[in-house]
C-alpha positions as MATLAB code, in Angstrom:
seq = 'XXXXXXXXXXXXXXXXXXXXXXXXXXXXXXXXXXXXXXXXXXXXXXXXXXXXXXXXXXXXXXXXXXXXXXXXXXXXXXXXXXXXXXXXXXXXXXXXXXXXXXXXXXXXXXXXXXXXXXXXXXXXXXXXXXXXXXXXXXXXXXXXXXXXXXXXXXXXXXXXXXXXXXXXXXXXXXXXXXXXXXXXXXXXXXXXXXXXXXXXXXXXXXXXXXXXXXXXXXXXXXXXXXXXXXXXXXXXXXXXXXXXXXXX';
ca = [
      24.948   65.692   23.971;
      22.052   63.883   25.617;
      22.896   60.272   26.463;
      20.305   57.574   26.919;
      20.503   54.858   29.585;
      21.970   52.299   27.195;
      24.707   54.697   26.079;
      25.544   55.560   29.675;
      25.818   51.876   30.594;
      28.171   51.234   27.678;
      30.524   54.068   28.641;
      32.005   52.487   31.769;
      35.629   51.571   31.137;
      35.656   53.167   27.647;
      38.430   55.532   26.571;
      38.065   59.284   27.067;
      39.653   61.626   24.485;
      40.050   65.396   24.379;
      38.892   67.762   21.636;
      41.983   66.900   19.537;
      41.463   63.141   19.809;
      44.278   62.525   22.316;
      43.504   59.888   24.930;
      43.045   61.221   28.456;
      42.093   58.009   30.247;
      39.025   55.838   30.730;
      35.538   56.348   32.165;
      35.253   55.680   35.900;
      31.863   56.962   37.159;
      28.929   58.963   35.748;
      26.773   61.386   37.730;
      23.261   62.527   36.835;
      21.411   65.714   37.745;
      18.092   65.925   39.588;
      16.254   65.148   36.370;
      18.275   61.979   35.869;
      20.300   63.373   32.956;
      23.998   62.332   32.830;
      25.993   65.456   33.701;
      29.499   64.618   34.927;
      31.983   61.827   34.318;
      35.114   60.851   36.252;
      38.194   59.939   34.220;
      40.853   57.442   35.265;
      43.959   59.172   33.948;
      46.455   56.470   34.891;
      48.159   58.677   37.486;
      49.231   56.732   40.576;
      46.673   57.064   43.359;
      43.014   56.569   44.023;
      41.708   59.788   42.452;
      39.795   60.378   39.218;
      39.516   63.695   37.380;
      36.033   65.099   36.736;
      34.807   66.275   33.312;
      31.427   67.612   32.096;
      29.335   65.630   29.622;
      28.087   68.868   28.132;
      29.000   68.860   24.413;
      30.598   65.417   24.821;
      30.223   62.954   21.956;
      30.564   59.208   21.482;
      32.778   58.347   18.558;
      34.488   55.089   17.702;
      33.629   53.539   21.051;
      35.256   56.420   22.985;
      33.865   59.439   24.827;
      35.182   62.716   23.381;
      34.912   65.727   25.715;
      35.043   69.330   24.473;
      38.209   70.210   26.450;
      41.938   69.709   26.094;
      43.802   66.996   27.965;
      45.562   69.260   30.476;
      42.304   70.948   31.502;
      40.735   67.600   32.344;
      43.795   66.298   34.207;
      43.956   69.497   36.300;
      40.241   69.346   37.143;
      38.902   68.605   40.646;
      39.008   64.909   41.521;
      36.920   62.326   43.352;
      37.852   59.049   45.016;
      38.029   56.110   42.601;
      34.922   53.901   42.557;
      33.019   56.275   44.858;
      29.263   55.917   45.079;
      28.600   59.236   46.823;
      26.679   62.103   45.136;
      28.582   65.292   44.378;
      28.293   67.945   47.050;
      27.274   71.521   46.283;
      30.843   72.669   46.932;
      32.244   70.095   44.487;
      29.804   71.136   41.770;
      30.603   74.833   42.233;
      34.313   74.036   42.022;
      33.773   72.122   38.770;
      31.768   74.915   37.203;
      34.516   77.390   38.074;
      37.224   75.140   36.652;
      35.424   74.561   33.344;
      33.986   78.112   33.286;
      30.433   76.847   32.943;
      27.242   78.580   33.925;
      26.054   77.261   37.310;
      23.166   74.803   37.268;
      21.326   72.922   40.034;
      23.677   70.499   41.769;
      23.241   66.839   40.819;
      21.760   65.173   43.864;
      21.772   61.646   42.494;
      24.678   59.242   43.024;
      26.415   57.738   39.994;
      23.991   56.875   37.205;
      25.247   53.296   37.136;
      23.568   52.666   40.505;
      20.420   54.731   39.924;
      17.563   54.876   37.460;
      14.916   53.225   39.646;
      11.542   53.079   38.003;
       8.575   54.683   39.805;
       6.763   52.197   42.031;
       9.773   49.879   42.200;
       9.343   49.530   45.952;
      12.008   49.052   48.613;
      15.496   47.784   47.807;
      16.264   44.115   48.291;
      19.141   43.652   50.679;
      21.317   40.740   49.621;
      23.217   39.191   52.494;
      25.812   36.490   52.761;
      27.667   34.696   55.486;
      31.359   35.339   55.975;
      33.608   32.777   57.593;
      35.495   34.171   60.567;
      38.117   31.729   61.781;
      39.857   32.209   65.106;
      41.362   30.108   67.849;
      40.590   29.362   71.471;
      42.761   27.776   74.119;
      41.602   24.569   75.773;
      43.234   21.775   77.832;
      44.957   19.217   75.612;
      46.177   16.781   78.249;
      48.490   16.603   81.272;
      52.215   15.896   81.117;
      53.803   14.202   84.147;
      57.259   13.136   85.261;
      57.282    9.920   87.320;
      60.339    8.367   88.936;
      60.496    4.645   89.655;
      63.179    2.057   90.457;
      64.410   -0.663   88.133;
      67.178   -3.225   88.648;
      69.789   -4.076   86.087;
      72.701   -6.500   85.993;
      76.176   -5.008   86.028;
      79.148   -7.115   84.934;
      82.642   -5.898   85.757;
      86.042   -7.246   86.846;
      88.396   -6.338   89.668;
      92.055   -7.456   90.104;
      92.713   -9.559   93.231;
      96.050  -10.728   94.643;
      96.983  -13.907   96.440;
     100.179  -15.551   97.654;
     101.536  -18.686   96.041;
     104.177  -20.788   97.793;
     106.873  -22.924   96.283;
     109.957  -24.781   97.589;
     113.333  -23.240   96.940;
     116.466  -25.352   97.430;
     119.924  -23.853   97.973;
     123.034  -26.123   98.147;
     125.340  -25.647  101.202;
     129.003  -25.367  100.326;
     131.767  -26.996  102.338;
     132.928  -23.602  103.502;
     129.522  -22.874  105.056;
     128.879  -26.354  106.457;
     130.586  -25.663  109.821;
     128.054  -22.853  110.510;
     124.961  -24.977  109.884;
     123.339  -27.248  112.473;
     123.635  -30.706  111.043;
     121.623  -32.584  113.697;
     119.272  -35.156  112.356;
     115.723  -34.894  113.583;
     112.245  -33.682  112.788;
     111.476  -29.996  112.154;
     108.825  -27.862  110.398;
     108.435  -24.355  109.023;
     105.240  -22.319  108.589;
     104.461  -19.346  106.344;
     101.264  -17.284  106.427;
      99.731  -16.864  102.980;
      97.589  -13.847  101.963;
      94.805  -13.655   99.396;
      92.475  -10.766   98.378;
      88.777  -11.227   97.771;
      86.311   -8.874   96.039;
      84.299   -6.618   98.337;
      81.191   -4.896   96.915;
      79.659   -1.741   98.350;
      76.861    0.393   96.932;
      76.545    4.176   97.080;
      73.843    6.510   95.779;
      75.011    9.486   93.693;
      73.006   12.148   91.739;
      73.492   11.760   88.001;
      70.862   13.905   86.205;
      68.433   16.794   86.764;
      65.078   16.259   85.003;
      62.144   18.675   84.660;
      59.247   19.458   82.283;
      59.308   22.392   79.848;
      57.175   23.341   76.828;
      57.428   25.162   73.501;
      54.600   26.759   71.535;
      54.422   25.278   68.022;
      52.216   26.755   65.276;
      50.614   24.332   62.852;
      48.338   25.028   59.895;
      44.953   23.392   60.359;
      42.662   23.082   57.339;
      39.127   24.411   57.846;
      36.267   23.128   55.706;
      32.942   24.836   56.341;
      29.866   25.924   54.443;
      28.581   29.480   54.304;
      25.288   30.676   52.914;
      24.705   33.621   50.619;
      21.672   35.066   48.975;
      21.214   35.502   45.252;
      18.838   37.853   43.498;
      17.101   36.886   40.286;
      15.096   39.306   38.176;
      11.852   38.208   36.565;
      11.405   40.813   33.805;
       8.862   40.555   30.987;
      10.505   40.072   27.594;
       9.226   43.337   26.157;
      10.640   45.252   29.116;
      14.139   43.817   28.847;
      16.959   46.156   27.939;
      18.289   45.531   24.460;
      22.066   45.426   24.247;
];
């Protein structure tokens, strides 16, 4: 079946069925031959991985929005594979392997990459390269200040108490009995008695003692800093005459 450009464009992502109508997968990529004719299609079969099975578009038909290939499901799933979303053309070795698998007569190898990215009209000129800026955010270390320890002297009032002793004197009188009177000097005259009294007073001394060891240390702390920046990107607009526009 010969597919036109509009049909090829509509196939991407559509279901692929085998000759009995059983679903195999969905269309991944389409390759064209040297003449620009769609020749091979890759099928996403749903198997885990990044590989897509290849199938020929020869005798394929579009029916009910799906692409029906003229092979059974197991043949397509066992076919040689390509990387998913590849944009590389098929090599000669890949094409020969596909022809052997599907038992097809060899034809010139398709040199064009997937049809979705080809189809340039003659005289179209050089490609436009669209560029854009990407924001790359990193960090750099820089001085953020100096930390110092400084020791200085302050005075503070201290209030405390200390017990002190002192002597107090009082007069004690003891009567003399008649039995003891003969042993006591009873002369009348002047006399005196002295007693030394003692009293404590507070005495203050000062001594210097070490009480604490102080030094500087640091920890690295990670914070999240919001970055607001503008980046530029290019856009490409097509100015196509109305009559030359593709009808969808």
